[in-house]
Backbone as JSON Lines, residues from 0, in Angstrom:
{"i":0,"aa":"M","n":[2.82,-12.66,-16.03],"ca":[2.84,-11.71,-15.11],"c":[2.75,-10.04,-15.91]}
{"i":1,"aa":"A","n":[2.29,-9.41,-15.08],"ca":[2.04,-7.97,-16.09],"c":[2.06,-6.79,-14.79]}
{"i":2,"aa":"K","n":[2.81,-5.96,-15.34],"ca":[2.96,-4.58,-14.6],"c":[1.76,-3.79,-14.9]}
{"i":3,"aa":"L","n":[1.06,-3.25,-13.5],"ca":[-0.06,-2.79,-13.58],"c":[0.55,-1.23,-13.29]}
{"i":4,"aa":"R","n":[-0.84,-0.27,-13.7],"ca":[-0.53,0.88,-13.61],"c":[-1.02,1.62,-12.16]}
{"i":5,"aa":"I","n":[-0.11,2.16,-11.4],"ca":[-0.42,2.37,-10.04],"c":[-0.69,4.07,-10.19]}
{"i":6,"aa":"L","n":[-1.89,4.09,-9.6],"ca":[-2.84,5.38,-9.24],"c":[-1.83,6.6,-8.27]}
{"i":7,"aa":"E","n":[-2.0,7.55,-8.93],"ca":[-1.58,9.03,-8.12],"c":[-2.4,9.71,-7.81]}
{"i":8,"aa":"F","n":[-2.1,10.38,-6.31],"ca":[-2.43,11.22,-5.67],"c":[-2.64,12.5,-6.48]}
{"i":9,"aa":"P","n":[-3.68,13.47,-6.71],"ca":[-5.16,12.9,-5.71],"c":[-5.84,12.36,-6.53]}
{"i":10,"aa":"D","n":[-5.89,11.19,-7.21],"ca":[-6.88,10.34,-8.06],"c":[-7.8,10.13,-6.8]}
{"i":11,"aa":"P","n":[-9.09,10.63,-7.3],"ca":[-10.24,9.75,-6.42],"c":[-10.5,8.67,-6.26]}
{"i":12,"aa":"K","n":[-9.95,7.93,-7.2],"ca":[-10.05,6.27,-6.96],"c":[-9.41,5.93,-5.71]}
{"i":13,"aa":"L","n":[-8.12,6.71,-5.23],"ca":[-7.7,6.24,-3.94],"c":[-8.03,6.27,-2.82]}
{"i":14,"aa":"R","n":[-9.64,7.29,-3.01],"ca":[-10.37,7.11,-1.83],"c":[-11.42,6.32,-1.71]}
{"i":15,"aa":"T","n":[-11.48,5.37,-2.68],"ca":[-12.47,4.03,-2.8],"c":[-12.16,3.17,-1.62]}
{"i":16,"aa":"R","n":[-13.19,2.53,-0.61],"ca":[-12.88,1.69,0.35],"c":[-12.94,0.4,-0.44]}
{"i":17,"aa":"A","n":[-12.25,-0.57,0.1],"ca":[-11.91,-1.98,-0.77],"c":[-12.89,-2.69,0.13]}
{"i":18,"aa":"K","n":[-13.38,-3.54,-1.15],"ca":[-14.26,-4.58,-0.58],"c":[-13.62,-6.15,-0.06]}
{"i":19,"aa":"P","n":[-14.0,-6.88,0.8],"ca":[-13.52,-7.83,0.85],"c":[-13.52,-9.08,-0.27]}
{"i":20,"aa":"V","n":[-12.14,-9.69,-0.32],"ca":[-12.35,-10.82,-1.3],"c":[-13.03,-11.92,-1.22]}
{"i":21,"aa":"A","n":[-14.17,-12.01,-1.98],"ca":[-15.18,-12.99,-1.67],"c":[-14.42,-14.6,-1.99]}
{"i":22,"aa":"E","n":[-13.61,-14.73,-2.76],"ca":[-13.05,-15.94,-3.07],"c":[-11.49,-16.19,-3.25]}
{"i":23,"aa":"V","n":[-10.57,-16.58,-3.08],"ca":[-9.23,-16.8,-3.08],"c":[-9.23,-17.9,-4.54]}
{"i":24,"aa":"D","n":[-9.1,-17.24,-5.58],"ca":[-9.11,-18.03,-6.85],"c":[-7.77,-17.9,-7.75]}
{"i":25,"aa":"D","n":[-7.74,-18.22,-8.98],"ca":[-6.66,-17.93,-9.91],"c":[-6.57,-16.54,-10.26]}
{"i":26,"aa":"R","n":[-7.7,-15.76,-10.4],"ca":[-7.83,-14.48,-10.53],"c":[-7.2,-13.78,-9.42]}
{"i":27,"aa":"I","n":[-7.29,-13.85,-8.27],"ca":[-6.79,-13.26,-6.95],"c":[-4.98,-13.68,-7.07]}
{"i":28,"aa":"R","n":[-4.87,-14.73,-7.05],"ca":[-3.51,-15.38,-7.26],"c":[-2.47,-14.63,-8.45]}
{"i":29,"aa":"T","n":[-3.46,-14.44,-9.54],"ca":[-2.62,-13.75,-10.64],"c":[-2.67,-12.09,-10.61]}
{"i":30,"aa":"L","n":[-3.49,-11.79,-9.53],"ca":[-3.42,-10.41,-9.27],"c":[-2.05,-10.26,-8.24]}
{"i":31,"aa":"I","n":[-2.18,-10.84,-7.34],"ca":[-0.95,-10.93,-6.34],"c":[0.24,-10.97,-7.07]}
{"i":32,"aa":"D","n":[0.69,-11.76,-8.19],"ca":[1.66,-11.87,-8.9],"c":[2.34,-10.59,-9.53]}
{"i":33,"aa":"D","n":[1.06,-10.32,-10.32],"ca":[1.03,-8.9,-10.86],"c":[1.1,-7.68,-9.73]}
{"i":34,"aa":"M","n":[0.87,-7.47,-8.81],"ca":[1.5,-6.71,-7.73],"c":[2.66,-6.64,-7.25]}
{"i":35,"aa":"F","n":[3.09,-7.77,-7.17],"ca":[4.62,-8.01,-6.82],"c":[5.62,-7.55,-7.72]}
{"i":36,"aa":"E","n":[5.14,-7.93,-9.16],"ca":[6.11,-7.34,-10.19],"c":[5.72,-5.92,-10.38]}
{"i":37,"aa":"T","n":[4.62,-5.1,-10.0],"ca":[4.6,-3.73,-10.24],"c":[5.56,-3.25,-8.96]}
{"i":38,"aa":"M","n":[5.06,-3.8,-7.97],"ca":[6.0,-3.12,-6.74],"c":[7.31,-3.38,-6.67]}
{"i":39,"aa":"Y","n":[7.98,-4.36,-7.17],"ca":[9.45,-4.82,-7.46],"c":[9.82,-3.8,-8.22]}
{"i":40,"aa":"A","n":[9.17,-3.53,-9.71],"ca":[9.61,-2.62,-10.69],"c":[9.72,-1.38,-10.15]}
{"i":41,"aa":"A","n":[8.67,-0.92,-9.0],"ca":[8.63,0.6,-8.93],"c":[9.67,1.68,-8.56]}
{"i":42,"aa":"P","n":[10.68,1.08,-7.9],"ca":[10.59,0.16,-6.77],"c":[9.9,0.44,-5.49]}
{"i":43,"aa":"G","n":[9.05,-0.47,-4.78],"ca":[8.57,0.09,-3.42],"c":[8.58,-1.46,-2.67]}
{"i":44,"aa":"I","n":[8.22,-1.11,-1.07],"ca":[8.26,-2.29,-0.11],"c":[6.85,-2.9,0.07]}
{"i":45,"aa":"G","n":[5.57,-1.98,-0.24],"ca":[4.41,-2.37,-0.33],"c":[3.46,-1.95,-1.13]}
{"i":46,"aa":"L","n":[2.33,-2.44,-1.54],"ca":[1.35,-2.17,-2.58],"c":[-0.14,-2.55,-2.16]}
{"i":47,"aa":"A","n":[-0.91,-1.66,-2.27],"ca":[-2.32,-2.27,-1.78],"c":[-3.05,-2.36,-3.22]}
{"i":48,"aa":"A","n":[-4.26,-3.4,-3.36],"ca":[-4.83,-3.59,-4.67],"c":[-5.72,-1.96,-4.75]}
{"i":49,"aa":"T","n":[-5.89,-1.25,-3.95],"ca":[-6.86,-0.09,-4.31],"c":[-5.59,0.86,-5.1]}
{"i":50,"aa":"Q","n":[-4.48,0.9,-5.12],"ca":[-3.47,1.63,-5.62],"c":[-3.35,1.14,-7.21]}
{"i":51,"aa":"V","n":[-3.71,-0.04,-7.72],"ca":[-3.85,-0.36,-8.98],"c":[-4.93,-0.74,-9.21]}
{"i":52,"aa":"D","n":[-5.62,0.33,-9.03],"ca":[-7.38,0.65,-9.23],"c":[-8.37,-1.07,-9.32]}
{"i":53,"aa":"V","n":[-7.92,-1.93,-8.3],"ca":[-8.92,-2.82,-7.91],"c":[-9.04,-2.77,-6.41]}
{"i":54,"aa":"H","n":[-10.18,-2.69,-6.43],"ca":[-10.69,-2.18,-4.93],"c":[-11.63,-3.36,-4.31]}
{"i":55,"aa":"E","n":[-10.56,-4.02,-4.11],"ca":[-10.79,-5.61,-3.16],"c":[-9.61,-5.46,-1.94]}
{"i":56,"aa":"R","n":[-9.68,-6.31,-1.11],"ca":[-8.96,-6.25,0.45],"c":[-7.55,-6.89,0.21]}
{"i":57,"aa":"L","n":[-6.49,-6.55,-0.65],"ca":[-5.7,-7.44,-0.8],"c":[-4.31,-6.53,-0.71]}
{"i":58,"aa":"L","n":[-3.23,-7.0,-0.26],"ca":[-1.8,-6.11,-0.29],"c":[-0.83,-7.11,-0.43]}
{"i":59,"aa":"V","n":[0.3,-6.3,-0.78],"ca":[1.4,-7.07,-0.99],"c":[2.8,-6.28,-0.16]}
{"i":60,"aa":"A","n":[3.62,-6.92,0.36],"ca":[4.69,-6.33,1.16],"c":[6.05,-7.16,0.93]}
{"i":61,"aa":"D","n":[6.73,-6.44,0.89],"ca":[8.4,-7.31,1.08],"c":[9.4,-6.43,1.61]}
{"i":62,"aa":"V","n":[9.69,-6.21,2.59],"ca":[10.86,-5.05,3.1],"c":[12.24,-5.38,3.27]}
{"i":63,"aa":"S","n":[12.36,-6.75,2.84],"ca":[13.74,-7.12,2.62],"c":[14.62,-6.67,1.63]}
{"i":64,"aa":"S","n":[15.78,-6.47,1.58],"ca":[16.75,-5.73,0.54],"c":[16.99,-6.58,-0.78]}
{"i":65,"aa":"D","n":[16.33,-7.98,-0.5],"ca":[16.99,-8.99,-1.84],"c":[15.7,-9.47,-2.56]}
{"i":66,"aa":"Q","n":[14.26,-8.88,-2.01],"ca":[12.79,-9.47,-2.52],"c":[12.61,-11.0,-2.15]}
{"i":67,"aa":"S","n":[13.47,-11.17,-0.83],"ca":[13.3,-12.71,-0.38],"c":[12.23,-12.98,0.51]}
{"i":68,"aa":"E","n":[11.35,-12.23,1.16],"ca":[10.39,-12.04,1.92],"c":[9.06,-11.39,1.5]}
{"i":69,"aa":"P","n":[8.29,-12.15,0.62],"ca":[7.15,-11.76,0.29],"c":[6.03,-12.08,0.79]}
{"i":70,"aa":"H","n":[5.1,-11.0,1.2],"ca":[4.09,-11.33,1.97],"c":[2.97,-10.99,1.1]}
{"i":71,"aa":"A","n":[1.82,-11.83,0.87],"ca":[0.28,-11.55,0.24],"c":[-0.71,-11.44,1.51]}
{"i":72,"aa":"L","n":[-1.35,-10.5,1.53],"ca":[-2.48,-10.59,2.55],"c":[-3.76,-10.41,2.03]}
{"i":73,"aa":"I","n":[-4.45,-11.1,2.17],"ca":[-5.75,-10.92,1.75],"c":[-6.83,-10.8,2.95]}
{"i":74,"aa":"N","n":[-7.81,-9.78,2.71],"ca":[-8.85,-9.36,3.99],"c":[-8.02,-9.54,5.41]}
{"i":75,"aa":"P","n":[-6.9,-8.37,5.19],"ca":[-6.2,-8.4,6.67],"c":[-7.21,-7.36,7.31]}
{"i":76,"aa":"T","n":[-6.84,-7.9,8.92],"ca":[-7.24,-7.46,9.81],"c":[-6.41,-7.3,10.93]}
{"i":77,"aa":"I","n":[-6.13,-5.97,11.59],"ca":[-5.25,-6.02,12.58],"c":[-5.83,-6.46,14.1]}
{"i":78,"aa":"V","n":[-5.29,-7.51,14.74],"ca":[-6.04,-7.61,15.71],"c":[-5.26,-7.56,16.98]}
{"i":79,"aa":"E","n":[-3.96,-6.93,17.23],"ca":[-3.38,-6.64,17.98],"c":[-2.54,-5.59,17.65]}
{"i":80,"aa":"K","n":[-2.23,-4.44,18.18],"ca":[-1.12,-3.62,18.33],"c":[-0.52,-2.77,19.38]}
{"i":81,"aa":"D","n":[0.76,-2.42,19.43],"ca":[1.17,-2.01,20.4],"c":[2.37,-1.14,20.16]}
{"i":82,"aa":"G","n":[2.88,-0.18,21.04],"ca":[4.08,0.22,20.89],"c":[3.66,1.67,20.0]}
{"i":83,"aa":"E","n":[4.73,2.28,20.18],"ca":[4.53,3.62,18.96],"c":[5.89,4.06,18.18]}
{"i":84,"aa":"T","n":[5.51,3.92,16.91],"ca":[6.9,4.48,16.22],"c":[6.65,5.79,15.17]}
{"i":85,"aa":"V","n":[7.63,6.75,15.14],"ca":[7.65,7.62,13.93],"c":[8.46,7.24,13.03]}
{"i":86,"aa":"S","n":[8.05,6.86,11.77],"ca":[9.47,6.9,10.97],"c":[8.82,7.8,9.37]}
{"i":87,"aa":"D","n":[9.32,8.23,8.59],"ca":[9.47,8.72,7.45],"c":[9.0,7.53,6.51]}
{"i":88,"aa":"E","n":[7.68,8.07,5.76],"ca":[6.86,7.17,4.99],"c":[6.92,7.66,3.36]}
{"i":89,"aa":"G","n":[7.01,6.77,2.38],"ca":[7.06,7.09,1.09],"c":[5.78,6.27,0.51]}
{"i":90,"aa":"C","n":[5.07,6.67,-0.83],"ca":[4.05,5.74,-1.06],"c":[4.15,6.0,-2.65]}
{"i":91,"aa":"L","n":[4.06,4.92,-3.29],"ca":[4.02,4.56,-4.56],"c":[3.07,5.74,-5.29]}
{"i":92,"aa":"S","n":[2.18,5.77,-4.55],"ca":[1.06,6.86,-5.25],"c":[1.15,8.21,-4.81]}
{"i":93,"aa":"V","n":[2.34,8.48,-4.0],"ca":[2.67,10.06,-3.82],"c":[4.23,10.05,-3.77]}
{"i":94,"aa":"P","n":[4.6,9.71,-5.37],"ca":[5.65,9.88,-5.61],"c":[6.94,10.99,-5.35]}
{"i":95,"aa":"G","n":[7.94,10.55,-4.54],"ca":[9.1,11.44,-4.46],"c":[8.74,12.29,-2.97]}
{"i":96,"aa":"Y","n":[7.94,11.85,-2.36],"ca":[7.58,12.72,-1.25],"c":[7.86,11.42,0.1]}
{"i":97,"aa":"Y","n":[8.4,12.1,1.38],"ca":[8.48,11.16,2.46],"c":[8.39,12.15,3.61]}
{"i":98,"aa":"E","n":[7.42,11.74,4.44],"ca":[7.0,12.78,5.73],"c":[6.84,11.78,6.84]}
{"i":99,"aa":"P","n":[7.09,12.27,8.12],"ca":[7.11,11.38,9.26],"c":[5.79,10.94,9.8]}
{"i":100,"aa":"V","n":[5.23,9.72,9.98],"ca":[4.02,9.49,10.3],"c":[4.19,8.5,11.27]}
{"i":101,"aa":"R","n":[3.14,8.54,12.66],"ca":[3.24,7.74,13.77],"c":[2.14,6.6,13.53]}
{"i":102,"aa":"R","n":[3.02,5.46,13.86],"ca":[2.47,4.24,13.45],"c":[2.4,3.4,14.77]}
{"i":103,"aa":"A","n":[1.91,1.93,14.77],"ca":[2.17,1.07,16.18],"c":[3.56,0.74,15.54]}
{"i":104,"aa":"E","n":[4.33,0.44,16.6],"ca":[5.54,-0.53,16.45],"c":[5.38,-1.93,16.31]}
{"i":105,"aa":"H","n":[4.37,-2.68,16.76],"ca":[4.3,-3.87,16.77],"c":[2.86,-4.25,16.56]}
{"i":106,"aa":"I","n":[2.29,-5.26,15.42],"ca":[1.03,-5.63,15.26],"c":[0.93,-7.03,14.79]}
{"i":107,"aa":"R","n":[-0.1,-7.27,15.12],"ca":[-0.71,-8.95,14.83],"c":[-1.7,-8.91,14.0]}
{"i":108,"aa":"V","n":[-1.69,-9.38,12.88],"ca":[-2.57,-9.15,11.72],"c":[-3.16,-10.77,11.1]}
{"i":109,"aa":"R","n":[-4.31,-10.92,11.25],"ca":[-5.11,-12.0,10.58],"c":[-5.3,-11.93,9.12]}
{"i":110,"aa":"Y","n":[-5.33,-12.96,8.35],"ca":[-5.49,-12.58,6.98],"c":[-5.79,-14.28,6.36]}
{"i":111,"aa":"L","n":[-5.79,-13.9,5.17],"ca":[-5.85,-15.17,4.1],"c":[-4.77,-15.04,3.32]}
{"i":112,"aa":"D","n":[-4.12,-16.16,3.34],"ca":[-2.87,-16.34,2.59],"c":[-3.35,-16.51,0.94]}
{"i":113,"aa":"R","n":[-2.23,-16.71,-0.18],"ca":[-2.64,-17.07,-1.31],"c":[-3.38,-18.27,-1.5]}
{"i":114,"aa":"D","n":[-3.53,-19.19,-0.82],"ca":[-4.13,-20.45,-0.98],"c":[-5.4,-20.25,-0.38]}
{"i":115,"aa":"G","n":[-6.19,-19.17,0.32],"ca":[-7.3,-18.72,1.11],"c":[-7.26,-19.67,2.47]}
{"i":116,"aa":"N","n":[-5.94,-20.0,3.14],"ca":[-5.98,-20.28,4.58],"c":[-5.85,-19.17,5.21]}
{"i":117,"aa":"E","n":[-6.52,-19.22,6.46],"ca":[-6.77,-18.22,7.36],"c":[-5.3,-18.5,8.07]}
{"i":118,"aa":"T","n":[-4.64,-17.19,8.43],"ca":[-3.52,-17.33,9.18],"c":[-3.13,-15.84,9.95]}
{"i":119,"aa":"E","n":[-2.2,-16.0,10.76],"ca":[-1.84,-14.63,11.71],"c":[-0.41,-14.57,11.41]}
{"i":120,"aa":"M","n":[0.16,-13.41,11.25],"ca":[1.27,-12.99,11.44],"c":[1.68,-11.69,12.49]}
{"i":121,"aa":"E","n":[2.77,-11.81,13.14],"ca":[3.18,-10.8,13.94],"c":[4.38,-10.01,13.34]}
{"i":122,"aa":"A","n":[4.1,-8.68,13.04],"ca":[5.22,-8.03,12.72],"c":[5.54,-6.6,13.28]}
{"i":123,"aa":"D","n":[6.97,-6.46,13.52],"ca":[7.25,-5.23,14.05],"c":[8.28,-4.17,13.24]}
{"i":124,"aa":"G","n":[8.58,-3.08,13.4],"ca":[9.65,-2.51,12.86],"c":[9.06,-1.91,11.27]}
{"i":125,"aa":"L","n":[9.88,-2.18,10.36],"ca":[9.34,-1.43,9.06],"c":[8.07,-2.43,8.19]}
{"i":126,"aa":"L","n":[7.99,-3.99,8.74],"ca":[7.11,-4.56,8.13],"c":[5.73,-4.0,8.75]}
{"i":127,"aa":"A","n":[5.63,-4.21,9.95],"ca":[4.37,-3.35,10.87],"c":[4.07,-2.14,10.14]}
{"i":128,"aa":"V","n":[5.05,-1.14,10.15],"ca":[4.64,-0.11,9.34],"c":[4.25,0.12,7.94]}
{"i":129,"aa":"C","n":[4.87,-0.56,6.87],"ca":[4.08,-1.08,5.77],"c":[3.0,-1.81,5.56]}
{"i":130,"aa":"I","n":[2.76,-2.72,6.71],"ca":[1.66,-3.31,6.32],"c":[0.07,-2.03,6.88]}
{"i":131,"aa":"Q","n":[0.27,-1.68,8.07],"ca":[-0.52,-0.32,8.27],"c":[-0.81,0.61,7.36]}
{"i":132,"aa":"H","n":[0.33,1.0,6.59],"ca":[0.32,1.86,5.63],"c":[-0.74,1.27,4.27]}
{"i":133,"aa":"E","n":[-0.25,0.2,3.94],"ca":[-1.0,-0.68,3.12],"c":[-2.46,-0.52,3.07]}
{"i":134,"aa":"M","n":[-2.56,-1.28,4.43],"ca":[-3.92,-1.21,5.3],"c":[-4.89,0.18,5.06]}
{"i":135,"aa":"D","n":[-4.04,1.14,5.46],"ca":[-4.99,2.5,5.16],"c":[-5.27,2.75,3.67]}
{"i":136,"aa":"H","n":[-4.58,2.2,2.84],"ca":[-4.94,2.27,1.38],"c":[-6.53,1.41,1.26]}
{"i":137,"aa":"L","n":[-6.62,0.34,1.91],"ca":[-7.69,-0.24,1.67],"c":[-8.91,0.25,2.25]}
{"i":138,"aa":"E","n":[-8.69,1.32,3.0],"ca":[-9.83,2.22,3.77],"c":[-10.0,3.67,3.02]}
{"i":139,"aa":"G","n":[-9.14,3.69,1.73],"ca":[-9.13,4.75,1.12],"c":[-8.62,6.06,1.84]}
{"i":140,"aa":"K","n":[-7.59,5.64,2.34],"ca":[-6.65,6.63,3.17],"c":[-5.2,6.6,2.95]}
{"i":141,"aa":"L","n":[-4.58,7.84,2.76],"ca":[-3.33,8.05,2.5],"c":[-2.5,8.69,3.06]}
{"i":142,"aa":"F","n":[-1.01,8.16,3.15],"ca":[0.01,8.94,4.27],"c":[-0.48,10.45,4.33]}
{"i":143,"aa":"V","n":[-0.66,11.08,3.15],"ca":[-0.46,12.39,3.57],"c":[-1.83,12.89,4.4]}
{"i":144,"aa":"D","n":[-2.82,11.84,4.42],"ca":[-4.15,12.39,5.51],"c":[-3.4,12.38,6.87]}
{"i":145,"aa":"Y","n":[-2.12,12.35,7.38],"ca":[-1.61,12.59,8.43],"c":[-0.82,13.77,8.54]}
{"i":146,"aa":"L","n":[-1.04,14.38,7.46],"ca":[-0.14,15.4,7.44],"c":[-1.12,16.87,7.51]}
{"i":147,"aa":"S","n":[-0.63,18.05,7.69],"ca":[-1.42,19.26,7.62],"c":[-2.15,19.57,6.48]}
{"i":148,"aa":"E","n":[-3.21,20.07,6.24],"ca":[-3.6,20.24,5.32],"c":[-2.99,21.37,4.44]}
{"i":149,"aa":"A","n":[-2.17,22.35,4.85],"ca":[-1.27,23.35,3.7],"c":[-0.26,22.23,3.24]}
{"i":150,"aa":"K","n":[0.51,21.11,3.92],"ca":[1.73,20.46,3.34],"c":[0.61,19.08,2.56]}
{"i":151,"aa":"R","n":[-0.15,18.67,2.79],"ca":[-0.94,17.87,1.7],"c":[-1.36,18.59,0.29]}
{"i":152,"aa":"S","n":[-1.79,20.16,0.64],"ca":[-2.22,20.79,-0.79],"c":[-0.92,20.87,-1.44]}
{"i":153,"aa":"R","n":[0.35,21.22,-0.87],"ca":[1.57,21.65,-1.7],"c":[2.12,20.65,-2.3]}
{"i":154,"aa":"I","n":[1.79,19.23,-1.39],"ca":[2.19,17.92,-2.49],"c":[1.25,18.03,-3.53]}
{"i":155,"aa":"R","n":[-0.1,17.9,-3.45],"ca":[-1.06,17.59,-4.33],"c":[-0.66,18.73,-5.5]}
{"i":156,"aa":"K","n":[-0.42,20.06,-5.3],"ca":[-0.3,21.25,-6.52],"c":[1.2,20.49,-7.17]}
{"i":157,"aa":"R","n":[2.11,20.19,-6.56],"ca":[3.26,19.83,-6.88],"c":[3.31,18.66,-7.82]}
{"i":158,"aa":"L","n":[2.65,17.46,-7.51],"ca":[2.17,16.62,-8.32],"c":[1.5,16.55,-9.55]}
{"i":159,"aa":"M","n":[0.53,17.8,-9.37],"ca":[-0.17,17.79,-10.72],"c":[0.66,18.91,-11.68]}
{"i":160,"aa":"K","n":[1.33,19.68,-11.06],"ca":[2.27,20.33,-11.78],"c":[3.42,19.35,-12.68]}
{"i":161,"aa":"D","n":[3.78,18.49,-11.82],"ca":[4.69,17.45,-12.46],"c":[4.07,16.64,-13.59]}
{"i":162,"aa":"R","n":[3.03,16.31,-13.47],"ca":[2.26,15.51,-14.32],"c":[1.84,16.22,-15.84]}
{"i":163,"aa":"R","n":[1.51,17.62,-15.35],"ca":[1.06,18.37,-16.8],"c":[2.68,18.48,-17.43]}
{"i":164,"aa":"Q","n":[3.73,18.81,-16.68],"ca":[5.05,18.72,-17.32],"c":[5.19,17.53,-18.42]}
{"i":165,"aa":"Q","n":[5.25,16.27,-17.7],"ca":[5.68,15.36,-18.04],"c":[4.66,14.97,-19.48]}
{"i":166,"aa":"A","n":[3.45,15.26,-19.56],"ca":[2.36,15.27,-20.4],"c":[2.86,16.2,-21.55]}
{"i":167,"aa":"Q","n":[3.26,17.39,-21.36],"ca":[3.77,18.23,-22.59],"c":[5.06,17.7,-23.46]}
{"i":168,"aa":"V","n":[5.95,16.88,-22.34],"ca":[7.15,16.32,-23.02],"c":[6.88,14.87,-23.9]}
{"i":169,"aa":"A","n":[5.8,14.54,-23.42],"ca":[5.01,13.28,-23.81],"c":[4.78,13.48,-25.41]}
């Protein structure tokens, strides 16, 4: 397994719309394993392939406190959603920022598992929010897109300033 580099906002590659995974093979299974390793190390609860500069429709999530409930969703599609919740969201591609975002409280999602089998899963609460957040990444959308332009601009400027300071130290 390998830890992958996570793209950070405002990298334009994060705006790429992911293409469907054509075949679930060893390459995809290795990518899934690498994405879990990267997500856990960050640490985070979800990661979309777009965030690691692979523009295919794949995401991983694990909202458990002990990394015991890993989910890998290939070519996910939300087939049902209901309810509404507002919760603070953060993102590995927008490190250090948390803002309230409105999402569906409950979803049913259809996807391929790591063996290529079509399956469906019901999710609510944090897992539902996480899956919706990661699916946004597959569409080239970030949680900051739900914020005002002024707030998004402040976050962008702050992250770019932080990166410049880190580069000077390195």
